[in-house]
N, C-alpha and C positions, 0 to 999 in steps of 0.2 A: 504494500500500500504506500502510495506516494502523495505528499501534500504539494499542491501547486500554488505558488504565490502569484498574486496579481502583479503584472509589470506595466510599465508605461504604455499607454494606448489601450489598456483593457484586455491584454492577453493573459491567458492562463496556459502556460506551455505554448503549444502551437495554435491554440483555439482563441478566437476573439469573442469575448462576452458569451461564453458557452452557457447553455442551459444546465441546470443542476437540480438535484433533489436535496432535501435537508432532513435531519433526524432530530426529533425532540425526545429527550430522555433525561434521566437524572442520575448523577454520580457523586456530587460534592459531599454528601453525608457518608459516603462509603469509601472515600479515599483512604489509602493505607501506605505505609512506608515499606511494606514487604510484598513479595510475590511478583509475578511477571507483569509486564505492561504491553499494550498493543504496539507492535513495531510499525513505525511510520517513517519513511524516507523523506528527505527534503526539508526537514525542520532542524532547528538548532537547540530546541529544548527537550526535556524529558517528558514523555507522555505520562500523566498521572497513573499510578497503580490503583486498582479497584479491588475491594474485598471479593474474594471468590464466591462468597455467599450471595452477593448481589448479582454479579454476572461474571462469566469467565472470559478470558481473552479470545477463546475460540468462538463463543457465542457472540461476542462483540463484533468480531471479524465477519461472521456469517450474516449478522444483522446489517452491517454496513454494505455488504455485497448485495443483499436483498433490497436495501433502500436506495442504492445508486440508480441514477437515471440510465437511459439507453446508451449514453456516451460514457458511462462508468463513473460519473462525477456525483459526489454527495458532500454536502457541507456538514461537518461535525465539529463541535467546538474545540475539543482537546487536540485535534490535528490542525486546526486553523488559528488558534489563539494561544499565545504563550501565557499560561495562567500565572506565571511568576512575575511577568513584566506588567506592572500595574498600569503604566501609561498606555501601552498597547492594548491591554485588556479593556480599559475604560473607553478607548476609542472604538473598539469593536462592539462593546455594549451599546454604544450610541448608534450602531448600524443594524441592530437586531431586527428592527421593523422592516427594513429593506431586505435583509437576508431571508427572512421567513416569508414575507408577503410576495417576493419575486421568485421564490422557488417553484419549479414546475410541479412538484409534489412533495408534501411533507409527510413523514411517517412518525407515528407515536409508538415508541417501544415500551410495552408493558412487560417489564423484566421479571415479574413474578407470576404472570398469568399464562396458563396453558390455553390452547385454542378452545378446548372443551369447556374450561371454566368461564372464559370470557363470552363464548357463544351462549352458554346456559343463562348468563346474566341478561344478555340482550333478549333472549326468548322470554325470560320472566318479565322484562319491561314491556314487551309486546303483548303478552297475555294480560298484564295488568291494565294496559291502555284499552284493550278490548273490553275488559270488564267495565271500565269507566265509561266507555262509549255506550255500552248497554244501559247504564244508568242514565246517561244524558239523553238517549233516544227513547227512554221509557220502556225498554223491552221488559224490565222488571222494576218495581218501585219499592221504596223504603218508607216507613213511617219515621221520619227523621226526629220525631219527638221521643222515640223509643230506641235507646242505644243498642238493644239486642238485635234490632232489624238491620243494623250496620255490620253484623257479624260476618257475612260473606266477604265484604270488602276488607274487614280487619284481617281475616284469614289470608286473603290475597296480599295485603300489605306486609304481613309477617313473613310470608314466603319471599316477597321481593326484597325485604330488608336483609334477609340472609344472603341473597345473591349480591346485592349492592355492597354489603360490607366486605365481601370477598373481593369484588372488583376495585372498590375504593381503597382497599388496603395496599394496593400497588403504590410504590413510592411516587409514581408520576402524578398521582392525584393529591399529593401533599406538598409538592415542590412549588415554591413561589415563581421560579424561573419558567417552569413549564406552564404556569397559568398565563404568563405573558405570551408565550409561544402559541398557546391554544387560541388566544384572542386574535393573534395575527394570522392564523391559518385554520379557519373553521372547517375546511374540507380535508383536513389531514386524515390519513388512513391509519388504522391500528395494526400493529404487529404483536404477535404473541411472544412469549419469552424465547421460543425457538424460531423466531423470525417468520412465522406464517401469517399471511394476511387474513384478517378477521372478516368473515363473510356472514351476512345475517339475513333473516326474513323480516326484519323490523319494518313497521308500517311506514316509516319515513325513508326507506331505501328500496330499491328494486331487488327482487330475489336474485341471489347469486352474485350480487355486486359487492365490492369492498365497502366496509362500514366507514362512512365519513364521520368526523367528530360532531358535525352539526346534527346528526341523527339522534344520538343519545342526549345531546344538549336540548333539542326540541322536546324529546320525550320527558326529560326531567322537568322542564319548564311547564309542560302541559299537566303533568302529574301534580306538581305543586299548585298550579292555579286551580285545578279541579278539586283538590283536597284541602286547600289552605283554610277554608272557612270551618272545617270540621276539627281542626287541630286543637282548638281550645278545650274541647270537651272529650277528645279521644286520644289517649296516650300513644297507642300504636301508630296512628296516623301522624301525630306530632313527631314521633321518633323517625318516621319515614321522611318527612319534610326536613327535619334537622339533618339527617344523613345526607340528603341531596344537597342542602345548602353548604355543608362542610366540604363537599366535593368541589364546589365552585360552579358546577354546571348550570345551576338554576340562575346564576348571576350573569351569564354571558348574554350579549345581544348580538345577533347576526349583523355583520357589517358595523362593528363597534364605532360609535360616534361620541366623542367626549361631551358634546352638547346635548346628547340624548339622555343619558343617565350615567354620568361618570362615577358616581359613588357605588354603583353595582359592582364594578371590578374591585374597587377599594375594599368593599365589604367582603368579597370573596378572598382577597389577599389576607384578611384577618385570620383565616383558617389555614394558611399555608406556612411552611417552614423554609428557612434559609440559613446558611452557615454563617453569614456575616450580617450584623445588624443593618448596615447601610444598604444592603440588598432589598430592604423593605421599600426603598424608593427606586434604586437602580433596577430592581427586578420587575417593575411594572411601568416605568416612565415611558418606554417606547410605544406602548399601546396608545398613549395620549399624544404621541409625537413630540415629546419633550426630550431635551438634552440638558441634564442638570448636573451640578457638582463637578466631579473630575472628568466626566464625559464631555462637558462643555468647556472646562478650563483644565487641560491636562496638567498634572503636577500639583494641583490643589489638594488640600486635605480638609475634609468636612466632617462635622458631627451629624448624627441622625437628626437632631433638632434643626440644624441648619438646612439639611436636605428637605425636611418637612416644610420649613418656611419657603424654600424655593418652589417645592411642589405646590404648596397652597397658593403662592402668588401666581404661578402659571395657570393653575386650574381655575382660580377665581377670576382671572383675567378673561379666559375664554368662555366660561360657563358659570357665572355666579350663582344661579338658582340651584343647579345640581351640586356645585361645589360645597354648598352649605347644607345639603340634605344628609345630615348625619348628626349623631349625638356622641359626646365623649363619655366613655364608661368609667374613666378615672379622671380625677381633677387634673387640669393642665396648669403649667407654669404661667405666671402672670403675663398677660399680653399675647398668649399663643392659642387661645381657644377659637380664634377666627378661622383657623385652617384645620384640615383633617389631620388626625394623629394616628398612631398605631393602635390606639384604643377606640377609634371611631367605628361606629356601626350605623347602618341605615335602617331606620324604623320600617317595619313591614308594610305600613300603609302606603309607602312610596314605591313599593315594588312595581306597581303597574302605572307609574307616572309616564307621561309623554307630553309632547307639544309644549316645550318650555319657551317662555318669552321673558327675557330679563328686562327689568325696569330700573336697573341701578348699575353702578360700576364699583368694583372693589379693586383698588390698586395700591401698590406699595411705593412709598416715597422714602428713600434712604432706609429701607427695611421696616418702615412703620406703615401698617395697613390703614387705608382710609376708605370709608363708605360714602359714596355720593349718590343721593337719590331722595327718597321721601321717608318720613317717619310719622308715627302716630302714638300718643301716650296710650299705654295699655289700658288704663281706666276708661279712656274715651272709646277705644275699640271694643272693650267689654260691653259698654252700654249699647253699641251698635249690634253686637252679637245677640244681646237679649232681644232687641227689636226684631232682628232677622229670624231668630228662632221662633218668636211669637207668631210672625207672619207665616212661617212654615207650618206651625201647628194649626193655624186657621184654615190653611189650604187642604188639610186632611179631610175636612168635611165636604169639600166641593170637588176634589179631584178623584179620578178613578184610583183605586188602591194600587194598581200597577204603575201608575204615573207618579204618585206622591213619593217624595223622598224626604228623609229628615235633613235638617240643616247641618252641614258638615263643619265642625271645628275640631282641630287636632293640635295638641300641644305636647311636645316632647322636651324634657329638660336635660341638660348636661349634668354630669357629676361635677360638683364644684367644691372648693375648699370651705364654703359656707354651709355645705351639707344638704343639698337638695335630694340626694339619694338617702334611702332609709338604712337601718342598721345592717341589712343584708346586702347592701350595695345595689338594690333595685332602684332604677331611675323612675321618678314619677312621670306619668303621662295622663293626658285627658283626651277622650274622644266622646263627643256627645251622641254617639250612635244609640239607637234604640231598636228593639226587636219589632218587626212587623207583627200583625196579629198571629197568635198561635193557633186560632181556630177559624174565626170568620173575619174577613177583611171589611165587612160592611160598616157603615158609619153608625149603625144603631146597635151594634153588638157591644155588650158590656165588657168583653174581654179585649179592650183596645190596648195599643202599645203603652207600656208604662213609661211615663216621662220622668227623667231624672232632674227634678226641679232644683234649681239653685246649685246643681253639682259643679258648674263652672265657677261660680262665686266661691264655693267652698275650696275648690282646687287652688284658685288664685290667692286665697287667704293663707295658704300654706307657704307661699313664697317668702323667703327671708326679707325682712324690711317691709316698707309700705308699698302698695301697688303704684303709688304716684312716682316711685323711683324707677319704674320700668317703662320701656317703650318698645315698639315693634318697628323694625326697619324693613321696608317693602323690597323684597327681592325681585318679584315678578309673578307671572302666572304659570299654571300648569294644569293639565288634565289628570285627575286621579280616578282610577276605577276601584270600586269596592263592591263587596257582596252585601245583599240586603239583610241577611241574617246568617248565623252559622249554617252555610250551605245552600239554602234554597229560598225561594219564595213559593207561595202556594197559588195554584190556579184551581178554580172551581170547575169540575167536570160534571155537567148535568147528566142525569139519567144513568148514573153508574152507582154501583154499590159502594165504591170508594170515592166520595165526592171531592177529596183533596189529593191532589197529585203533586209531588215535589218536582220542581224543575230548576235548572241552573239559573240563578238570579243574580244579576249584578247591575250596577249603575255607574255611570261616569259623569263626573261633575267638573266644571271649570272652577278652579280655586286660585286664590292668591296665596303666596308664601312669603314668610318673613323671618327675620332673626329677632329673637327676644333678647333685649339688652338691658342692662342696668346702668344707671348714670354713674359717672366716675366718683370715687371717694375723694375726700379733700386733698389727698396726696397723689392723685392720679389724674391723667388727662384723657384716657381712652374709655369709651363706653364698652363694658365687658359683656361679651356674648354669654348667655346662660341657657339657650335652647333654640328650638325652631317651632314655627307655628304655620298652620295652613287653615284656610277658611274660605267660604264662598263670599263673593263680593256683594251678594244680596239680590233679591228678586224685585222686579217691577219698580215701584217708586223709591225703593231703598238704594238702588244703584247710584244715582247722583248723590244721595246722602253719604254713601261710602266714599265716593271720590273726593268729597269736600273735607274729609277728615284729615287728609295728609298734608304735611308741611315739608318744605325743603330741608334736607339734612346733609351736611358735609363735615364729617368729623372722623377722628381716629377711633378705631375699634380694636378690641383685643380679646 
């Protein structure tokens, strides 16, 4: 095996800009000082030795032969990058997007999975999706008020969990670097541990064709969306969704766009491992098209906090709405809550967000972040929310039950040094959702939705300090899709023995999003971020009322 270096004019050996394939795999956690190493000619560095228990030199060689293109060329990191030369390594890290996105074909090497094991998992996913499709099309129905009637789906989910645990135990699904590579090559094909191409009968692939990464990705996303509303009341289903989320597959977006939902990838990275702390940023920045730290300025030395500042500045510049769609699960150092951190997670309500329209700018001047846009005192916005919620309640009596929707308000607080989290570290959140009728949706039925009166006021009263100390900075608008209740809405089926039939029910609303901030203390200058908020701008005559609430704001935030 020979490594070809690019020469002046774009030649590799005798070939000008040749086509090539690429291999996505993981080895950093399994490096060792002992044992044999892959023999590669044409390089000046020593190829890293890998523990025999992870893969052998022979299996590595066979996999590279299988992954190579028709011209015999394949890009593989340890034969193309001197891992000990930091400047060279950082320069190559800054080229990862081009390397993987321009490859003819990318292969994902599952070093622990036999072809039989991986195929069984994909068949289990196919079978589970078929069961879900039967539910959605009404081929059989459940009484969703009775947990026992969910038992067939629970049995299926338990079987799928066993298979997914086996697949996701492969190191490829826990590496941060492979997460970036996966986002850059959604049509990558899977190879088993003995370099066999994975073939499937998955519903998202043609029978007898190689499995592309976007097949399992779509399957995981559809399973999560179909079951998400049941997770609060059913532990096996919750376990299945948690397992899918930890794999990262439910967080991928086909044709990733940093202005679509940039925090999805960042949330997935939270579950991945890397050998170096700085790789928390270096390992994902190329998906966003960023060159940060030493990849932008060779020879520079940076801390993780400095890289997070650079990442936050770049992300907030291109997509302020999505860049702020997270909460900190541990308190942040003073002045740094404005950007995502290693503790950031995206609240599930934003999983189905889309159509972002920023109405502000967040820029850094000499390392200090400034928000320019509009702001409203929290107390004033709360008064508006009370009016809008009352209007929504009044519409329940005049609108068809399938048209009526509760007024949406969602507040998620960061962990702060002033203790917004409880003793168990659980972050407070408020959502004014209500269940639709449990039996009859008519306006005369006594069993109407139970309203949580004054719940918002009680929640806001728990904030440290006075409500007058808080304001909301307007980020912009977004569409949010939610389910009407855990799982379903009800449709009345006349002339049947079972008059209530569960169907998939969701609604999409246009919302405004903002940052919840608290005014500076006497010894501070920056408004401190303490959470995120989303709400509807209001219906009918309340829309102009809402627009009149906002005043210009141009201040430092932290």
